[in-house]
C-alpha positions, 0 to 999 in steps of 0.5 A: 273861138274860146276866150275863157280864162279861168280863175288863178283859184282853178288852178289849185284844188282847195286843199292845196289852196287851204295848205297853202294859207296855212303855210304862210300863217305859220310863218307868224309863231313858227318862223321858215320851218313849216313853210321849210317843211311843205317845200320840202314835202311837196317839191318833186310833185308835178301836181303839186305846182301852186303849193311848191311855188307858194311854199317857197315864197314863204320860205324866202319871207321868213328867212328874210326876215331872220335876217332881220332878226338876227340885226336885231338881236345883235343891235340890242346891245344899243337898245335899238334891237328891240324896237326894231325885233318887234317891227319885225314880227307885226310886218311878219303879222302883216304880209303873213294875212295877207299872202294867207288870204290871197293863197286861200284864193288861189291866188299867186302872192309873192312879199313885196321884199323878199331875199330869193334864196329859194328858187 
């Protein structure tokens, strides 16, 4: 009996892992645009399961952050919004880097908080 358990990185090609990493990292500057494009291009390809799941995860996280930015803009009237938007951007940088590194290793990363609109 073979008890071989493949490591997570074996299920996705290196190209898919690299694109998934760039998809996560692109959210720092471009928001939800790149994850949306990557997901729309690959959503019907059965051999791109890892890339599809990671682009959906990045897209959901960026949409969640977009809601936060909108709240921050509204709260700018009472001056707390600028601080809130800065904190959201810092959270975006930290989690995008963590997710990008995990995706590059082939790990199926899930953000600790995200509204999962795309399933």
